N, C-alpha and C positions, 0 to 999 in steps of 0.2 A: 499316750499321744494327745497333744492338745490340738483341737481342731479350730480352725478359724484364726484370723489374726485381726489386727486393728490398724486403721490408718493413723497418721501422726496425731490426729485430733480425737482418737479413741473410738471412731466409728467402726463397728465390726465389718469385716470383709469375709467372703467365702473362702473355704479351703477346697482345693482340688485333691481328692484322695484317689490314688491309682488302685485299680483292682483288676482281676482277670478279664473282666468284660470291657475294660477301658479306664474310665475315670468317673467319679461321682462328685458333683458340686455339693458341699455341705455348708449350710448357713446357720447362723444363730441371730435371729432378729431382736434379741434382747429379752427382757422379761416384763411381766406385769402388763402386757398388752399396750406398751408405750409406742410400739412401731409395727407397721405392716411391712414385711419384706416383699420386695418386688424383684423378680428376676426375669429378664427378657432373653430368650434364646434366639440366636441366629442359626437357623437350620439350613444346611446346604447338602444336597444329594443324600438326604435321609440321616445326616449326622449333625451333631451340634458343632458348629464351626467357631462360635464365640458366644459370650453372654455379657449382659450388663446387669449389675446388681445395685439396688439402692434401697434405702429405708424411707418409708413415709411415716411421719409422726402422726399419732392418733391423739386428737384433742377431745378428750372425753366430755368436756363441757359443751361441745358443739353437737354431741349425739343425743337425741331425745331418749329419755328414760323409758324402759319398757313398763307400761302401766301395770301389768300383772305382777312383775317383780317389785315395783315400787309399793304396791298394795301389800305384798307379802312382808316386805321390810317394815312398813308402817305397823302392820298387825303384830309382828314379833317384838318390835320395840315398845309398843304402847304400854305394857305393864311396867316398864322400866324408865319411861320418858323423863319423869321428874328427877330420878337419880342420874340419868345420863346428862342432864343439864347442869348438875352441880359441878362447880370448878374444883379440881383436885390439886391444882398447882398453878403458879404464875412464874413466867420466865422474864428475866430482865434483859435477855438477849434474844435475837432472832434464832428460831429453830428452823432448820431447813433439811430437806432430803432430796437432793438433786438426782442422785443415782441410787445404788443399792448399798453403798459403803461410804464411810468417812464423812457423813454429814453431821451437823451438830445434833440433830434428832437421834441419829444412831449412837452418838457418843453418850447422850443422856440415858438411853436405854442400857448401854453397857455399864455406865457408872452405877445406875440403879441396881442392876443385876449383881454387880460386884459387891455393893453395900449389903444387899439382902442376903447374899450367899457367903459373906465374909471372905471374899476372894482377894 
């Protein structure tokens, strides 16, 4: 069974799954922390009468870094910093990854895996 659907523009929408106790609203807010799912319930006489669901985008560049985690990352990377700064390739075209599939960056990875594995 596939849970959830999508609007015409690809935004996930909840599924209502019937069960012996009534129904359960099942949502999928996406992956990689890109969205925060918000669901508002309209409760009348102790029962959910309706709900509104939407996704709030998370803009990671607007969130301050956790100082302890930043220090841990810097410490772990330090021995490899010069190597991490070495260019390993150059692209003549824009590489992007808008979603989880079918971006030019994803295709580059697939092409590389196919070449390395002789697929």
